[in-house]
Legacy VTK file of the C-alpha trace (Angstrom):
# vtk DataFile Version 3.0
C-alpha trace
ASCII
DATASET POLYDATA
POINTS 184 float
-56.548 41.015 -63.619
-58.587 38.308 -62.907
-60.879 36.832 -60.787
-58.656 35.629 -57.554
-60.739 33.212 -56.883
-60.365 31.655 -60.275
-56.536 32.054 -60.666
-54.223 29.245 -60.236
-51.380 30.473 -57.504
-48.662 28.664 -55.392
-50.263 27.197 -52.368
-47.120 28.346 -50.247
-47.731 32.152 -51.543
-51.394 32.038 -50.686
-50.644 30.734 -47.174
-47.766 33.200 -46.428
-49.904 36.037 -47.542
-52.561 34.592 -44.807
-55.317 35.193 -48.152
-58.465 34.626 -47.661
-61.342 34.363 -50.028
-65.075 35.107 -49.584
-66.873 33.999 -51.965
-70.328 35.265 -53.155
-70.791 33.082 -56.511
-73.518 31.645 -59.057
-73.801 28.021 -59.057
-73.540 28.618 -62.738
-70.000 29.544 -62.535
-69.131 26.222 -61.554
-69.557 24.079 -64.692
-68.829 20.859 -62.914
-71.415 21.631 -60.141
-73.877 22.916 -62.477
-73.563 19.997 -65.092
-74.497 17.596 -62.052
-77.373 19.593 -60.905
-78.626 20.255 -64.457
-78.110 16.284 -65.286
-80.519 15.797 -61.955
-83.033 17.708 -62.946
-83.245 16.666 -66.630
-85.513 13.913 -65.069
-88.554 16.473 -64.372
-90.998 17.025 -66.739
-90.566 20.447 -68.548
-93.197 22.430 -66.327
-91.493 21.194 -63.436
-88.196 22.625 -64.112
-87.302 25.257 -61.093
-86.440 28.629 -63.080
-82.939 30.414 -62.217
-81.999 27.157 -60.382
-77.957 28.356 -61.731
-78.623 32.070 -59.792
-78.206 30.090 -56.379
-75.758 31.968 -54.635
-72.567 29.695 -53.721
-71.191 31.279 -50.595
-68.285 30.998 -48.120
-64.957 31.777 -46.915
-61.262 29.861 -47.330
-58.525 31.106 -45.402
-55.153 30.110 -46.240
-52.214 29.734 -43.792
-49.806 27.069 -42.182
-50.276 24.634 -39.849
-46.623 25.160 -37.980
-44.419 28.065 -36.446
-42.009 27.449 -39.330
-44.355 27.960 -41.990
-43.919 24.590 -44.206
-46.703 22.761 -43.548
-49.615 25.259 -45.822
-53.671 24.575 -44.473
-56.431 25.552 -45.747
-59.506 26.317 -43.356
-63.287 27.245 -44.525
-66.619 26.758 -45.309
-68.772 26.396 -47.980
-72.711 26.607 -48.640
-75.426 26.629 -51.170
-79.313 25.317 -51.639
-79.569 23.722 -54.574
-82.449 22.572 -57.252
-82.883 18.855 -56.633
-85.168 15.643 -57.580
-85.891 13.598 -55.062
-85.578 9.879 -55.681
-88.254 9.100 -53.284
-91.319 11.112 -55.058
-89.319 12.152 -58.111
-90.528 15.645 -57.210
-88.032 18.640 -57.228
-87.270 20.573 -53.748
-84.277 22.351 -52.291
-81.010 20.929 -50.817
-78.983 23.143 -48.373
-75.387 21.980 -48.939
-72.561 22.754 -46.218
-69.036 21.881 -46.326
-66.532 22.612 -43.792
-63.250 22.515 -44.729
-60.009 21.450 -42.770
-57.654 20.819 -45.506
-53.783 19.608 -45.248
-53.194 19.990 -48.846
-50.158 17.915 -50.299
-48.257 17.187 -53.379
-49.008 14.024 -55.064
-46.650 11.166 -54.276
-44.929 13.594 -51.580
-44.906 11.753 -47.694
-47.052 13.914 -45.684
-47.680 13.344 -41.833
-51.278 13.772 -41.478
-52.863 15.568 -38.812
-55.861 14.233 -37.164
-57.362 17.812 -37.032
-57.107 18.167 -40.898
-57.471 15.993 -43.919
-54.943 15.671 -46.596
-55.781 16.848 -49.981
-54.110 15.738 -52.760
-52.775 18.297 -55.500
-51.219 17.752 -58.793
-48.507 20.565 -58.325
-48.031 23.292 -55.885
-50.743 25.529 -57.446
-53.820 25.879 -56.473
-57.055 27.635 -57.986
-59.341 28.480 -55.161
-62.646 27.860 -56.975
-62.027 24.473 -58.099
-61.289 23.616 -54.184
-64.712 25.223 -53.545
-66.261 23.079 -56.514
-64.668 19.822 -55.990
-66.058 20.591 -52.186
-69.194 20.913 -53.110
-69.778 18.378 -55.298
-67.828 15.939 -52.648
-70.771 16.421 -50.195
-73.698 15.929 -52.692
-75.412 12.428 -51.633
-75.265 10.226 -53.731
-79.042 9.504 -53.735
-81.048 12.679 -53.413
-84.139 12.427 -51.353
-86.420 14.518 -48.465
-84.992 14.640 -45.013
-88.253 12.260 -44.025
-90.596 9.548 -46.066
-93.030 12.012 -44.810
-92.299 15.181 -46.706
-92.491 12.574 -49.764
-95.856 11.279 -48.527
-97.266 14.954 -47.808
-96.655 15.514 -51.458
-98.111 12.085 -52.671
-101.331 13.084 -50.525
-101.855 16.691 -52.393
-101.172 15.346 -55.599
-103.946 12.262 -54.628
-106.341 14.859 -53.514
-105.922 17.536 -56.627
-106.326 14.044 -58.924
-110.666 13.355 -58.744
-110.808 8.755 -59.336
-114.025 8.006 -61.183
-114.877 4.776 -59.605
-117.654 3.028 -62.134
-118.314 0.115 -59.856
-118.746 2.543 -56.819
-122.737 2.482 -56.805
-122.836 -1.408 -57.041
-120.388 -1.549 -54.526
-122.892 0.482 -52.182
-125.840 -1.298 -53.364
-124.418 -4.592 -52.281
-123.149 -3.025 -48.621
-126.936 -1.985 -48.386
-127.866 -5.668 -49.018
-125.844 -7.330 -45.868
LINES 1 185
184 0 1 2 3 4 5 6 7 8 9 10 11 12 13 14 15 16 17 18 19 20 21 22 23 24 25 26 27 28 29 30 31 32 33 34 35 36 37 38 39 40 41 42 43 44 45 46 47 48 49 50 51 52 53 54 55 56 57 58 59 60 61 62 63 64 65 66 67 68 69 70 71 72 73 74 75 76 77 78 79 80 81 82 83 84 85 86 87 88 89 90 91 92 93 94 95 96 97 98 99 100 101 102 103 104 105 106 107 108 109 110 111 112 113 114 115 116 117 118 119 120 121 122 123 124 125 126 127 128 129 130 131 132 133 134 135 136 137 138 139 140 141 142 143 144 145 146 147 148 149 150 151 152 153 154 155 156 157 158 159 160 161 162 163 164 165 166 167 168 169 170 171 172 173 174 175 176 177 178 179 180 181 182 183
């Protein structure tokens, strides 16, 4: 028997069972998500590359069920969280970015007419089967910001200030400026 999180199963079967998945997987197990993070980290100098970034844990819970008492409309609810290594596009330094996703999905097969429900987002499927791991991966990719930055410009300035203090600047005309200032 394979990993139930990675097995493709009929949506109706998962909902009828009231299937719940408790998730604790490494980022490296999600190929698309890991590829996006790796592409982002490729901008860093090799000495700044975070070690073990693929080992960060994706955690969460997915629960399948039905929206209606007649058990005709399957739904998926859950929450996901992961902390990824990213590169701030403002200061170009690595930092840890928390990603969180609250799921309230109404899965429908593409082309079917589904009545939207205010509390749920419609999630189109190619067929009547789902792979929970693919849903997890896609949901986390969707919450990644297009432009990754520290929460505030101050975090970048704090880094820049520390970096500039570490570098000694040679000012060959500083002594001449001091002499000119004395003559005034």
